[in-house]
C-alpha positions as CSV (number, residue, x, y, z in Angstrom):
1,M,-98.0,130.1,36.2
2,K,-96.9,126.7,37.3
3,K,-96.3,127.9,40.8
4,I,-99.9,129.2,41.1
5,L,-101.3,126.0,39.7
6,S,-99.2,123.9,42.1
7,R,-100.4,126.0,45.1
8,R,-104.0,125.7,44.0
9,L,-103.7,121.9,43.6
10,T,-102.0,121.6,47.0
11,L,-104.7,123.8,48.7
12,S,-107.5,121.9,46.9
13,T,-106.0,118.5,48.1
14,L,-105.8,119.8,51.7
15,L,-109.3,121.1,51.6
16,I,-110.7,117.8,50.3
17,F,-108.8,115.9,53.0
18,V,-110.1,118.2,55.8
19,L,-113.7,118.0,54.5
20,S,-113.7,114.3,54.1
21,S,-112.2,113.8,57.6
22,S,-114.9,116.0,59.2
23,Q,-117.7,114.3,57.3
24,F,-116.4,110.9,58.5
25,S,-116.4,111.9,62.1
26,L,-119.9,113.4,61.8
27,A,-121.2,110.3,60.2
28,Q,-119.6,108.2,62.9
29,E,-121.3,110.3,65.6
30,E,-124.7,110.1,64.0
31,D,-124.5,106.3,63.6
32,T,-124.2,105.6,67.3
33,A,-125.6,102.1,67.9
34,L,-128.0,101.8,70.8
35,E,-128.1,98.0,71.2
36,G,-126.8,97.0,74.7
37,T,-126.9,100.5,76.1
38,N,-128.8,101.8,79.1
39,W,-129.9,105.5,79.6
40,Q,-131.2,107.5,82.6
41,L,-133.4,110.5,82.2
42,L,-131.7,113.8,83.3
43,N,-134.4,116.2,82.3
44,M,-137.4,116.8,80.1
45,K,-138.3,120.0,78.3
46,V,-142.0,120.1,77.4
47,L,-144.2,122.3,75.4
48,G,-143.8,125.9,76.4
49,G,-140.1,125.4,77.3
50,F,-140.8,124.2,80.8
51,L,-138.0,122.0,82.2
52,F,-138.6,119.1,84.5
53,T,-136.0,117.1,86.4
54,P,-136.9,113.9,88.1
55,N,-136.5,113.7,91.9
56,D,-135.0,110.3,91.5
57,P,-133.5,109.8,88.0
58,S,-132.8,106.1,88.6
59,K,-136.6,105.6,88.3
60,Y,-136.5,106.7,84.6
61,R,-134.5,104.4,82.5
62,L,-134.4,103.2,78.9
63,N,-132.6,99.9,78.1
64,F,-131.9,99.1,74.4
65,R,-131.7,95.4,73.9
66,S,-130.8,93.1,71.0
67,E,-133.2,92.7,68.1
68,N,-134.4,96.3,68.6
69,R,-136.2,95.5,71.9
70,L,-136.8,98.3,74.4
71,T,-137.3,97.8,78.2
72,G,-137.2,100.4,80.9
73,T,-138.9,102.1,83.8
74,S,-140.9,105.3,84.1
75,D,-141.3,105.9,87.8
76,C,-143.6,103.1,89.1
77,N,-144.3,101.8,85.6
78,T,-142.5,99.5,83.2
79,I,-141.9,100.2,79.5
80,T,-141.6,97.7,76.7
81,G,-141.6,97.9,72.9
82,S,-139.4,98.1,69.9
83,Y,-137.1,100.8,68.6
84,F,-135.9,101.6,65.1
85,Q,-132.8,103.7,64.5
86,E,-132.5,104.7,60.9
87,S,-130.5,107.2,58.9
88,T,-133.5,109.4,58.5
89,G,-134.9,109.3,62.0
90,F,-135.8,107.3,65.0
91,R,-139.1,105.8,66.4
92,F,-140.6,103.5,69.0
93,E,-143.1,101.0,67.6
94,P,-144.9,99.6,69.4
95,F,-144.4,101.4,72.7
96,V,-146.4,100.4,75.8
97,S,-146.2,101.0,79.5
98,T,-148.1,99.8,82.5
99,R,-150.7,102.2,83.8
100,K,-150.0,102.3,87.6
101,L,-150.9,105.5,89.4
102,C,-147.5,106.9,90.5
103,P,-147.1,109.2,93.5
104,P,-147.5,113.0,93.1
105,G,-144.6,114.6,91.3
106,S,-144.1,111.7,88.9
107,L,-143.0,112.5,85.4
108,H,-144.4,109.2,84.0
109,N,-147.4,110.6,82.2
110,N,-145.4,113.3,80.4
111,L,-142.5,110.9,79.6
112,A,-144.8,108.2,78.2
113,L,-146.6,110.7,76.0
114,I,-143.4,112.2,74.7
115,L,-141.7,108.9,74.0
116,K,-144.6,107.8,71.8
117,D,-143.9,110.8,69.5
118,V,-140.1,110.7,69.4
119,N,-138.8,110.8,65.8
120,A,-135.3,112.1,66.2
121,I,-132.3,111.2,68.3
122,E,-129.0,113.0,68.6
123,F,-125.8,112.4,70.7
124,R,-123.9,115.4,72.0
125,D,-121.2,115.5,74.7
126,G,-121.9,112.0,75.9
127,K,-125.6,112.5,76.2
128,M,-128.6,111.4,74.2
129,Y,-131.3,113.8,73.2
130,M,-134.7,112.7,71.9
131,T,-137.2,115.0,70.2
132,N,-140.3,114.9,68.2
133,G,-138.8,117.5,65.8
134,Y,-141.5,120.1,65.8
135,D,-142.5,121.7,69.1
136,G,-139.3,122.1,71.1
137,V,-140.0,119.0,73.3
138,E,-136.7,117.3,74.3
139,L,-135.6,114.5,76.5
140,E,-132.0,114.5,77.8
141,F,-130.5,111.1,78.9
142,E,-127.2,110.1,80.2
143,E,-125.7,106.6,79.6
144,R,-125.5,104.4,82.7
145,D,-124.5,100.8,83.6
146,F,-127.5,99.1,85.2
């Protein structure tokens, strides 16, 4: 009887250790701080599952500055605003961009509309994914040094 109790106690202790270790690493991954990072758009999945990739990804950037300030470019337009990264979600508020007419093939209009509705952010395999959480729209970014 003592042997069985001892085994169960040992297995329980190991299980608790493993679970607490994995929860710590998940929490660490979710709490990735954006301040001081710069991201470049890789692709954009829009309503209906259509995937768009910018011809020149360097024209689509998000720069997360101190005090929750956002700057960036969206093709021929500039982006400014504030961002809020919370345990329950993510949002831009306010979010503004210039309104220049970019050349044909520009992803600016779609990007600006999607960014205004972003409410979730996730980091996987060194990339950042932004979504609005309800219709399958997703933005994929890669961190860059600008």
